[in-house]
LUMSEKOL-943601 format. One record per residue (C-alpha): residue number from 1; residue in three letters; x, y, z. Coordinates in nm, 2 decimals, decimal comma. Example, Ala and Ser with C-alpha at 12.3 -4.5 7.8 and 13.67 -1.06 7.14 Angstrom:
<vexgus>
<i->1 | aa->ALA | px->1,23 | py->-0,45 | pz->0,78> $
<i->2 | aa->SER | px->1,37 | py->-0,11 | pz->0,71> $
</vexgus>
This chain:
<vexgus>
<i->1 | aa->UNK | px->19,78 | py->14,81 | pz->6,21> $
<i->2 | aa->UNK | px->19,94 | py->14,61 | pz->5,93> $
<i->3 | aa->UNK | px->19,89 | py->14,33 | pz->6,13> $
<i->4 | aa->UNK | px->19,52 | py->14,39 | pz->6,19> $
<i->5 | aa->UNK | px->19,49 | py->14,44 | pz->5,80> $
<i->6 | aa->UNK | px->19,65 | py->14,14 | pz->5,74> $
<i->7 | aa->UNK | px->19,41 | py->13,95 | pz->5,98> $
<i->8 | aa->UNK | px->19,12 | py->14,10 | pz->5,83> $
<i->9 | aa->UNK | px->19,24 | py->13,98 | pz->5,50> $
<i->10 | aa->UNK | px->19,34 | py->13,63 | pz->5,59> $
<i->11 | aa->UNK | px->18,96 | py->13,61 | pz->5,76> $
<i->12 | aa->UNK | px->18,83 | py->13,74 | pz->5,44> $
<i->13 | aa->UNK | px->18,99 | py->13,49 | pz->5,23> $
<i->14 | aa->UNK | px->18,88 | py->13,19 | pz->5,49> $
<i->15 | aa->UNK | px->18,53 | py->13,33 | pz->5,48> $
<i->16 | aa->UNK | px->18,51 | py->13,30 | pz->5,10> $
<i->17 | aa->UNK | px->18,69 | py->12,97 | pz->5,13> $
<i->18 | aa->UNK | px->18,42 | py->12,85 | pz->5,37> $
<i->19 | aa->UNK | px->18,12 | py->13,00 | pz->5,22> $
<i->20 | aa->UNK | px->18,18 | py->12,83 | pz->4,87> $
<i->21 | aa->UNK | px->18,20 | py->12,47 | pz->5,04> $
<i->22 | aa->UNK | px->17,88 | py->12,55 | pz->5,26> $
<i->23 | aa->UNK | px->17,71 | py->12,65 | pz->4,91> $
<i->24 | aa->UNK | px->17,79 | py->12,33 | pz->4,78> $
<i->25 | aa->UNK | px->17,66 | py->12,16 | pz->5,12> $
<i->26 | aa->UNK | px->17,38 | py->12,34 | pz->5,16> $
<i->27 | aa->UNK | px->17,25 | py->12,28 | pz->4,80> $
<i->28 | aa->UNK | px->17,32 | py->11,89 | pz->4,81> $
<i->29 | aa->UNK | px->17,17 | py->11,87 | pz->5,19> $
<i->30 | aa->UNK | px->16,87 | py->12,09 | pz->5,16> $
<i->31 | aa->UNK | px->16,71 | py->11,87 | pz->4,86> $
<i->32 | aa->UNK | px->16,82 | py->11,52 | pz->5,05> $
<i->33 | aa->UNK | px->16,63 | py->11,65 | pz->5,36> $
<i->34 | aa->UNK | px->16,35 | py->11,78 | pz->5,21> $
<i->35 | aa->UNK | px->16,30 | py->11,44 | pz->5,03> $
<i->36 | aa->UNK | px->16,34 | py->11,24 | pz->5,35> $
<i->37 | aa->UNK | px->16,09 | py->11,49 | pz->5,51> $
<i->38 | aa->UNK | px->15,85 | py->11,42 | pz->5,24> $
<i->39 | aa->UNK | px->15,89 | py->11,05 | pz->5,22> $
<i->40 | aa->UNK | px->15,86 | py->11,04 | pz->5,60> $
<i->41 | aa->UNK | px->15,54 | py->11,27 | pz->5,64> $
<i->42 | aa->UNK | px->15,38 | py->11,18 | pz->5,27> $
<i->43 | aa->UNK | px->15,54 | py->10,87 | pz->5,13> $
<i->44 | aa->UNK | px->15,60 | py->10,61 | pz->5,43> $
<i->45 | aa->UNK | px->15,51 | py->10,80 | pz->5,71> $
<i->46 | aa->UNK | px->15,20 | py->10,56 | pz->5,74> $
<i->47 | aa->UNK | px->15,45 | py->10,26 | pz->5,80> $
<i->48 | aa->UNK | px->15,66 | py->10,38 | pz->6,04> $
<i->49 | aa->UNK | px->15,59 | py->10,20 | pz->6,39> $
<i->50 | aa->UNK | px->15,57 | py->10,48 | pz->6,69> $
<i->51 | aa->UNK | px->15,93 | py->10,43 | pz->6,77> $
<i->52 | aa->UNK | px->16,05 | py->10,50 | pz->6,43> $
<i->53 | aa->UNK | px->15,85 | py->10,78 | pz->6,35> $
<i->54 | aa->UNK | px->16,00 | py->10,96 | pz->6,66> $
<i->55 | aa->UNK | px->16,37 | py->10,86 | pz->6,58> $
<i->56 | aa->UNK | px->16,33 | py->10,98 | pz->6,25> $
<i->57 | aa->UNK | px->16,16 | py->11,28 | pz->6,30> $
<i->58 | aa->UNK | px->16,43 | py->11,38 | pz->6,57> $
<i->59 | aa->UNK | px->16,71 | py->11,32 | pz->6,34> $
<i->60 | aa->UNK | px->16,51 | py->11,52 | pz->6,06> $
<i->61 | aa->UNK | px->16,48 | py->11,84 | pz->6,31> $
<i->62 | aa->UNK | px->16,81 | py->11,82 | pz->6,39> $
<i->63 | aa->UNK | px->16,90 | py->11,81 | pz->6,02> $
<i->64 | aa->UNK | px->16,69 | py->12,10 | pz->5,96> $
<i->65 | aa->UNK | px->16,82 | py->12,31 | pz->6,24> $
<i->66 | aa->UNK | px->17,17 | py->12,23 | pz->6,16> $
<i->67 | aa->UNK | px->17,12 | py->12,35 | pz->5,78> $
<i->68 | aa->UNK | px->16,92 | py->12,66 | pz->5,91> $
<i->69 | aa->UNK | px->17,23 | py->12,76 | pz->6,13> $
<i->70 | aa->UNK | px->17,48 | py->12,70 | pz->5,82> $
<i->71 | aa->UNK | px->17,27 | py->12,95 | pz->5,59> $
<i->72 | aa->UNK | px->17,27 | py->13,19 | pz->5,88> $
<i->73 | aa->UNK | px->17,66 | py->13,17 | pz->5,91> $
<i->74 | aa->UNK | px->17,65 | py->13,18 | pz->5,57> $
<i->75 | aa->UNK | px->17,47 | py->13,53 | pz->5,56> $
<i->76 | aa->UNK | px->17,73 | py->13,63 | pz->5,81> $
<i->77 | aa->UNK | px->18,01 | py->13,53 | pz->5,60> $
<i->78 | aa->UNK | px->17,91 | py->13,72 | pz->5,27> $
<i->79 | aa->UNK | px->17,83 | py->14,01 | pz->5,52> $
<i->80 | aa->UNK | px->18,17 | py->14,00 | pz->5,63> $
<i->81 | aa->UNK | px->18,35 | py->13,97 | pz->5,29> $
<i->82 | aa->UNK | px->18,12 | py->14,30 | pz->5,19> $
<i->83 | aa->UNK | px->18,17 | py->14,51 | pz->5,51> $
<i->84 | aa->UNK | px->18,46 | py->14,35 | pz->5,68> $
<i->85 | aa->UNK | px->18,25 | py->14,34 | pz->6,01> $
<i->86 | aa->UNK | px->18,01 | py->14,13 | pz->6,20> $
<i->87 | aa->UNK | px->17,68 | py->14,24 | pz->6,34> $
<i->88 | aa->UNK | px->17,74 | py->14,17 | pz->6,74> $
<i->89 | aa->UNK | px->17,34 | py->14,10 | pz->6,78> $
<i->90 | aa->UNK | px->17,36 | py->13,83 | pz->6,50> $
<i->91 | aa->UNK | px->17,68 | py->13,65 | pz->6,63> $
<i->92 | aa->UNK | px->17,45 | py->13,66 | pz->6,97> $
<i->93 | aa->UNK | px->17,15 | py->13,48 | pz->6,82> $
<i->94 | aa->UNK | px->17,35 | py->13,22 | pz->6,63> $
<i->95 | aa->UNK | px->17,61 | py->13,14 | pz->6,83> $
<i->96 | aa->UNK | px->17,38 | py->12,90 | pz->7,03> $
<i->97 | aa->UNK | px->17,32 | py->12,72 | pz->6,71> $
<i->98 | aa->UNK | px->17,68 | py->12,60 | pz->6,64> $
<i->99 | aa->UNK | px->17,74 | py->12,49 | pz->7,02> $
<i->100 | aa->UNK | px->17,84 | py->12,14 | pz->7,11> $
<i->101 | aa->UNK | px->17,62 | py->11,97 | pz->7,38> $
<i->102 | aa->UNK | px->17,88 | py->12,03 | pz->7,60> $
<i->103 | aa->UNK | px->17,93 | py->12,36 | pz->7,55> $
<i->104 | aa->UNK | px->17,85 | py->12,70 | pz->7,73> $
<i->105 | aa->UNK | px->17,76 | py->13,01 | pz->7,51> $
<i->106 | aa->UNK | px->17,91 | py->13,21 | pz->7,79> $
<i->107 | aa->UNK | px->18,24 | py->13,06 | pz->7,74> $
<i->108 | aa->UNK | px->18,24 | py->13,12 | pz->7,37> $
<i->109 | aa->UNK | px->18,34 | py->13,48 | pz->7,30> $
<i->110 | aa->UNK | px->18,60 | py->13,69 | pz->7,08> $
<i->111 | aa->UNK | px->18,74 | py->14,02 | pz->7,06> $
<i->112 | aa->UNK | px->18,77 | py->14,07 | pz->6,70> $
<i->113 | aa->UNK | px->18,54 | py->14,02 | pz->6,40> $
<i->114 | aa->UNK | px->18,82 | py->13,82 | pz->6,22> $
<i->115 | aa->UNK | px->18,80 | py->13,56 | pz->6,57> $
<i->116 | aa->UNK | px->18,41 | py->13,54 | pz->6,50> $
<i->117 | aa->UNK | px->18,44 | py->13,48 | pz->6,16> $
<i->118 | aa->UNK | px->18,70 | py->13,17 | pz->6,20> $
<i->119 | aa->UNK | px->18,49 | py->13,02 | pz->6,45> $
<i->120 | aa->UNK | px->18,13 | py->13,06 | pz->6,28> $
<i->121 | aa->UNK | px->18,31 | py->12,96 | pz->5,97> $
<i->122 | aa->UNK | px->18,47 | py->12,66 | pz->6,12> $
<i->123 | aa->UNK | px->18,17 | py->12,54 | pz->6,30> $
<i->124 | aa->UNK | px->17,98 | py->12,58 | pz->5,99> $
<i->125 | aa->UNK | px->18,14 | py->12,36 | pz->5,82> $
<i->126 | aa->UNK | px->18,15 | py->12,09 | pz->6,06> $
<i->127 | aa->UNK | px->17,77 | py->12,11 | pz->6,16> $
<i->128 | aa->UNK | px->17,73 | py->12,11 | pz->5,75> $
<i->129 | aa->UNK | px->17,94 | py->11,81 | pz->5,69> $
<i->130 | aa->UNK | px->17,77 | py->11,65 | pz->5,97> $
<i->131 | aa->UNK | px->17,44 | py->11,68 | pz->5,79> $
<i->132 | aa->UNK | px->17,59 | py->11,56 | pz->5,49> $
<i->133 | aa->UNK | px->17,78 | py->11,27 | pz->5,58> $
<i->134 | aa->UNK | px->17,59 | py->11,14 | pz->5,89> $
<i->135 | aa->UNK | px->17,23 | py->11,25 | pz->5,92> $
<i->136 | aa->UNK | px->17,17 | py->11,22 | pz->5,55> $
<i->137 | aa->UNK | px->17,30 | py->10,89 | pz->5,52> $
<i->138 | aa->UNK | px->17,12 | py->10,78 | pz->5,85> $
<i->139 | aa->UNK | px->16,76 | py->10,90 | pz->5,71> $
<i->140 | aa->UNK | px->16,83 | py->10,76 | pz->5,36> $
<i->141 | aa->UNK | px->16,91 | py->10,40 | pz->5,53> $
<i->142 | aa->UNK | px->16,62 | py->10,42 | pz->5,75> $
<i->143 | aa->UNK | px->16,36 | py->10,53 | pz->5,50> $
<i->144 | aa->UNK | px->16,49 | py->10,30 | pz->5,27> $
<i->145 | aa->UNK | px->16,43 | py->10,00 | pz->5,52> $
<i->146 | aa->UNK | px->16,09 | py->10,13 | pz->5,58> $
<i->147 | aa->UNK | px->16,04 | py->10,11 | pz->5,17> $
<i->148 | aa->UNK | px->16,17 | py->9,77 | pz->5,12> $
<i->149 | aa->UNK | px->15,98 | py->9,66 | pz->5,41> $
<i->150 | aa->UNK | px->15,68 | py->9,81 | pz->5,27> $
<i->151 | aa->UNK | px->15,74 | py->9,67 | pz->4,94> $
<i->152 | aa->UNK | px->15,77 | py->9,33 | pz->5,10> $
<i->153 | aa->UNK | px->15,44 | py->9,37 | pz->5,30> $
<i->154 | aa->UNK | px->15,20 | py->9,30 | pz->5,06> $
<i->155 | aa->UNK | px->15,33 | py->8,99 | pz->4,95> $
<i->156 | aa->UNK | px->15,35 | py->8,84 | pz->5,28> $
<i->157 | aa->UNK | px->14,98 | py->8,97 | pz->5,33> $
<i->158 | aa->UNK | px->14,87 | py->8,84 | pz->5,02> $
<i->159 | aa->UNK | px->15,01 | py->8,46 | pz->5,11> $
<i->160 | aa->UNK | px->14,89 | py->8,50 | pz->5,45> $
<i->161 | aa->UNK | px->14,53 | py->8,56 | pz->5,33> $
<i->162 | aa->UNK | px->14,55 | py->8,32 | pz->5,05> $
<i->163 | aa->UNK | px->14,64 | py->8,03 | pz->5,32> $
<i->164 | aa->UNK | px->14,35 | py->8,14 | pz->5,54> $
<i->165 | aa->UNK | px->14,11 | py->8,07 | pz->5,24> $
<i->166 | aa->UNK | px->14,26 | py->7,73 | pz->5,14> $
<i->167 | aa->UNK | px->14,22 | py->7,62 | pz->5,51> $
<i->168 | aa->UNK | px->13,86 | py->7,74 | pz->5,53> $
<i->169 | aa->UNK | px->13,80 | py->7,56 | pz->5,18> $
<i->170 | aa->UNK | px->13,96 | py->7,25 | pz->5,32> $
<i->171 | aa->UNK | px->13,73 | py->7,24 | pz->5,61> $
<i->172 | aa->UNK | px->13,43 | py->7,27 | pz->5,37> $
<i->173 | aa->UNK | px->13,54 | py->7,00 | pz->5,13> $
<i->174 | aa->UNK | px->13,65 | py->6,74 | pz->5,42> $
<i->175 | aa->UNK | px->13,31 | py->6,81 | pz->5,61> $
<i->176 | aa->UNK | px->13,10 | py->6,76 | pz->5,24> $
<i->177 | aa->UNK | px->13,31 | py->6,46 | pz->5,14> $
<i->178 | aa->UNK | px->13,40 | py->6,28 | pz->5,49> $
<i->179 | aa->UNK | px->13,10 | py->6,39 | pz->5,72> $
<i->180 | aa->UNK | px->13,17 | py->6,09 | pz->5,95> $
<i->181 | aa->UNK | px->13,56 | py->6,27 | pz->6,03> $
<i->182 | aa->UNK | px->13,52 | py->6,50 | pz->6,35> $
<i->183 | aa->UNK | px->13,72 | py->6,84 | pz->6,27> $
<i->184 | aa->UNK | px->13,62 | py->6,99 | pz->6,62> $
<i->185 | aa->UNK | px->14,01 | py->7,03 | pz->6,69> $
<i->186 | aa->UNK | px->14,05 | py->7,20 | pz->6,33> $
<i->187 | aa->UNK | px->13,76 | py->7,41 | pz->6,36> $
<i->188 | aa->UNK | px->13,89 | py->7,55 | pz->6,70> $
<i->189 | aa->UNK | px->14,19 | py->7,63 | pz->6,56> $
<i->190 | aa->UNK | px->14,02 | py->7,80 | pz->6,26> $
<i->191 | aa->UNK | px->13,84 | py->8,02 | pz->6,53> $
<i->192 | aa->UNK | px->14,12 | py->8,15 | pz->6,64> $
<i->193 | aa->UNK | px->14,28 | py->8,19 | pz->6,28> $
<i->194 | aa->UNK | px->13,98 | py->8,41 | pz->6,22> $
<i->195 | aa->UNK | px->14,07 | py->8,62 | pz->6,54> $
<i->196 | aa->UNK | px->14,44 | py->8,68 | pz->6,40> $
<i->197 | aa->UNK | px->14,26 | py->8,73 | pz->6,03> $
<i->198 | aa->UNK | px->14,08 | py->9,05 | pz->6,23> $
<i->199 | aa->UNK | px->14,39 | py->9,16 | pz->6,39> $
<i->200 | aa->UNK | px->14,57 | py->9,15 | pz->6,03> $
<i->201 | aa->UNK | px->14,29 | py->9,38 | pz->5,88> $
<i->202 | aa->UNK | px->14,28 | py->9,59 | pz->6,18> $
<i->203 | aa->UNK | px->14,68 | py->9,64 | pz->6,15> $
<i->204 | aa->UNK | px->14,63 | py->9,72 | pz->5,76> $
<i->205 | aa->UNK | px->14,40 | py->10,01 | pz->5,87> $
<i->206 | aa->UNK | px->14,68 | py->10,16 | pz->6,07> $
<i->207 | aa->UNK | px->14,95 | py->10,08 | pz->5,81> $
<i->208 | aa->UNK | px->15,24 | py->10,02 | pz->6,02> $
<i->209 | aa->UNK | px->15,44 | py->9,75 | pz->5,85> $
<i->210 | aa->UNK | px->15,59 | py->9,60 | pz->6,12> $
<i->211 | aa->UNK | px->15,26 | py->9,54 | pz->6,29> $
<i->212 | aa->UNK | px->15,13 | py->9,40 | pz->5,96> $
<i->213 | aa->UNK | px->15,42 | py->9,20 | pz->5,88> $
<i->214 | aa->UNK | px->15,41 | py->9,02 | pz->6,25> $
<i->215 | aa->UNK | px->14,99 | py->8,97 | pz->6,20> $
<i->216 | aa->UNK | px->15,04 | py->8,80 | pz->5,87> $
<i->217 | aa->UNK | px->15,30 | py->8,57 | pz->5,98> $
<i->218 | aa->UNK | px->15,06 | py->8,50 | pz->6,27> $
<i->219 | aa->UNK | px->14,80 | py->8,44 | pz->6,03> $
<i->220 | aa->UNK | px->15,00 | py->8,22 | pz->5,81> $
<i->221 | aa->UNK | px->15,10 | py->7,97 | pz->6,10> $
<i->222 | aa->UNK | px->14,75 | py->7,94 | pz->6,21> $
<i->223 | aa->UNK | px->14,61 | py->7,86 | pz->5,87> $
<i->224 | aa->UNK | px->14,87 | py->7,58 | pz->5,82> $
<i->225 | aa->UNK | px->14,77 | py->7,47 | pz->6,18> $
<i->226 | aa->UNK | px->14,42 | py->7,39 | pz->6,03> $
<i->227 | aa->UNK | px->14,52 | py->7,26 | pz->5,69> $
<i->228 | aa->UNK | px->14,77 | py->7,02 | pz->5,90> $
<i->229 | aa->UNK | px->14,51 | py->6,92 | pz->6,17> $
<i->230 | aa->UNK | px->14,23 | py->6,87 | pz->5,90> $
<i->231 | aa->UNK | px->14,44 | py->6,65 | pz->5,67> $
<i->232 | aa->UNK | px->14,56 | py->6,46 | pz->6,01> $
<i->233 | aa->UNK | px->14,24 | py->6,39 | pz->6,11> $
<i->234 | aa->UNK | px->14,13 | py->6,23 | pz->5,77> $
<i->235 | aa->UNK | px->14,45 | py->6,01 | pz->5,78> $
<i->236 | aa->UNK | px->14,37 | py->5,93 | pz->6,10> $
<i->237 | aa->UNK | px->14,00 | py->5,80 | pz->6,05> $
<i->238 | aa->UNK | px->14,15 | py->5,59 | pz->5,76> $
<i->239 | aa->UNK | px->14,42 | py->5,44 | pz->5,91> $
<i->240 | aa->UNK | px->14,45 | py->5,52 | pz->6,27> $
<i->241 | aa->UNK | px->14,75 | py->5,21 | pz->6,33> $
<i->242 | aa->UNK | px->14,97 | py->5,38 | pz->6,08> $
<i->243 | aa->UNK | px->14,91 | py->5,73 | pz->6,20> $
<i->244 | aa->UNK | px->15,01 | py->5,62 | pz->6,54> $
<i->245 | aa->UNK | px->15,30 | py->5,44 | pz->6,45> $
<i->246 | aa->UNK | px->15,39 | py->5,74 | pz->6,26> $
<i->247 | aa->UNK | px->15,35 | py->5,96 | pz->6,57> $
<i->248 | aa->UNK | px->15,56 | py->5,68 | pz->6,80> $
<i->249 | aa->UNK | px->15,86 | py->5,75 | pz->6,53> $
<i->250 | aa->UNK | px->15,84 | py->6,10 | pz->6,59> $
<i->251 | aa->UNK | px->15,82 | py->6,11 | pz->6,94> $
<i->252 | aa->UNK | px->16,10 | py->5,85 | pz->6,96> $
<i->253 | aa->UNK | px->16,33 | py->6,07 | pz->6,72> $
<i->254 | aa->UNK | px->16,29 | py->6,37 | pz->6,91> $
<i->255 | aa->UNK | px->16,33 | py->6,22 | pz->7,29> $
<i->256 | aa->UNK | px->16,69 | py->6,08 | pz->7,12> $
<i->257 | aa->UNK | px->16,74 | py->6,45 | pz->6,96> $
<i->258 | aa->UNK | px->16,70 | py->6,59 | pz->7,35> $
<i->259 | aa->UNK | px->16,94 | py->6,35 | pz->7,50> $
<i->260 | aa->UNK | px->17,18 | py->6,39 | pz->7,22> $
<i->261 | aa->UNK | px->17,20 | py->6,77 | pz->7,33> $
<i->262 | aa->UNK | px->17,17 | py->6,65 | pz->7,73> $
<i->263 | aa->UNK | px->16,85 | py->6,86 | pz->7,75> $
<i->264 | aa->UNK | px->16,57 | py->6,72 | pz->7,98> $
<i->265 | aa->UNK | px->16,26 | py->6,62 | pz->7,82> $
<i->266 | aa->UNK | px->15,97 | py->6,88 | pz->7,87> $
<i->267 | aa->UNK | px->15,64 | py->6,79 | pz->8,05> $
<i->268 | aa->UNK | px->15,50 | py->6,87 | pz->7,69> $
<i->269 | aa->UNK | px->15,66 | py->6,59 | pz->7,54> $
<i->270 | aa->UNK | px->15,54 | py->6,35 | pz->7,79> $
<i->271 | aa->UNK | px->15,17 | py->6,46 | pz->7,76> $
<i->272 | aa->UNK | px->15,22 | py->6,41 | pz->7,38> $
<i->273 | aa->UNK | px->15,30 | py->6,04 | pz->7,45> $
<i->274 | aa->UNK | px->14,99 | py->5,99 | pz->7,68> $
<i->275 | aa->UNK | px->14,76 | py->6,15 | pz->7,47> $
<i->276 | aa->UNK | px->14,87 | py->5,97 | pz->7,16> $
<i->277 | aa->UNK | px->14,84 | py->5,64 | pz->7,35> $
<i->278 | aa->UNK | px->14,44 | py->5,75 | pz->7,44> $
<i->279 | aa->UNK | px->14,39 | py->5,82 | pz->7,10> $
<i->280 | aa->UNK | px->14,52 | py->5,46 | pz->6,99> $
<i->281 | aa->UNK | px->14,30 | py->5,31 | pz->7,27> $
<i->282 | aa->UNK | px->13,98 | py->5,48 | pz->7,14> $
<i->283 | aa->UNK | px->14,06 | py->5,41 | pz->6,81> $
<i->284 | aa->UNK | px->14,08 | py->5,08 | pz->6,89> $
<i->285 | aa->UNK | px->13,75 | py->5,01 | pz->7,08> $
<i->286 | aa->UNK | px->13,47 | py->4,76 | pz->6,92> $
<i->287 | aa->UNK | px->13,26 | py->5,09 | pz->6,84> $
<i->288 | aa->UNK | px->13,53 | py->5,38 | pz->6,87> $
<i->289 | aa->UNK | px->13,41 | py->5,74 | pz->6,94> $
<i->290 | aa->UNK | px->13,56 | py->5,89 | pz->6,67> $
<i->291 | aa->UNK | px->13,51 | py->6,23 | pz->6,75> $
<i->292 | aa->UNK | px->13,69 | py->6,18 | pz->7,10> $
<i->293 | aa->UNK | px->13,98 | py->5,93 | pz->6,92> $
<i->294 | aa->UNK | px->14,05 | py->6,21 | pz->6,65> $
<i->295 | aa->UNK | px->14,06 | py->6,51 | pz->6,88> $
<i->296 | aa->UNK | px->14,30 | py->6,32 | pz->7,09> $
<i->297 | aa->UNK | px->14,47 | py->6,24 | pz->6,78> $
<i->298 | aa->UNK | px->14,51 | py->6,62 | pz->6,71> $
<i->299 | aa->UNK | px->14,59 | py->6,72 | pz->7,02> $
<i->300 | aa->UNK | px->14,91 | py->6,47 | pz->7,06> $
<i->301 | aa->UNK | px->15,05 | py->6,62 | pz->6,76> $
<i->302 | aa->UNK | px->15,02 | py->6,97 | pz->6,85> $
<i->303 | aa->UNK | px->15,18 | py->6,89 | pz->7,17> $
<i->304 | aa->UNK | px->15,47 | py->6,68 | pz->6,95> $
<i->305 | aa->UNK | px->15,52 | py->6,99 | pz->6,76> $
<i->306 | aa->UNK | px->15,53 | py->7,23 | pz->7,08> $
<i->307 | aa->UNK | px->15,80 | py->7,02 | pz->7,21> $
<i->308 | aa->UNK | px->15,98 | py->7,04 | pz->6,86> $
<i->309 | aa->UNK | px->15,97 | py->7,36 | pz->6,91> $
<i->310 | aa->UNK | px->16,14 | py->7,36 | pz->7,25> $
<i->311 | aa->UNK | px->16,38 | py->7,19 | pz->7,14> $
<i->312 | aa->UNK | px->16,48 | py->7,41 | pz->6,86> $
<i->313 | aa->UNK | px->16,49 | py->7,69 | pz->7,09> $
<i->314 | aa->UNK | px->16,71 | py->7,50 | pz->7,32> $
<i->315 | aa->UNK | px->16,49 | py->7,39 | pz->7,58> $
</vexgus>
């Protein structure tokens, strides 16, 4: 009888110690998980990609379930301290919530209430600490990443939309000041740019920051292509020989770099060379077809850029 009394006293002391830490863990984690739930559902939910939403929601549900199990364990420990007994049905319903993934509830059973208390208390502490030390930090980092990305998205979008407007304004300006310069190539690029602009507006409506940033980046790149091609068209019209020499020099440097890296020259490189020479020949005609000459020059420039991109990728 003395043994059982000592075991019960030790279990009560254990329950008291565990309960003190559990109360502290629950206070910390409940507020943190509720804040994460608010941020995920209300503040940042609209900016999360679908896969991010699923993962954040999964971790949130697991943390909430773990905390609920800790609260129930806390109530059981309090009851044991008060009465020295454990209600079997309560333990049966709580036990599945405190099992590890590879455990079977049928393998977890005890003969005495003190043994139940030690198991429940130990598991509740383990689960509570896991929420505090692993799940809450993960949620804070994940949602913090979304917050930071969301904050930078507006700037990226504003820059891309401003560059788009600059491209459209430049086309109008050149068309007004240099009506003899063909901008067919640039206008085709502008049409593609406008399609990307519509994609950006659709992504903004969905409010998924990753999609918005990607769409804004592609729009900015398209706007740069429009601006560059329009400026090149004017420069080529003014001095085709100089621009052809610049193009040849660029291709020579590109070829040298390909050979230095022992990479095979891609077909697009040779196509750029051929197209540049076609532009030169057309511009050298007694009565050049400037629309065709400028189109060829713009096309050659675009092909050369593709070859340079392939070099950067290691092709």
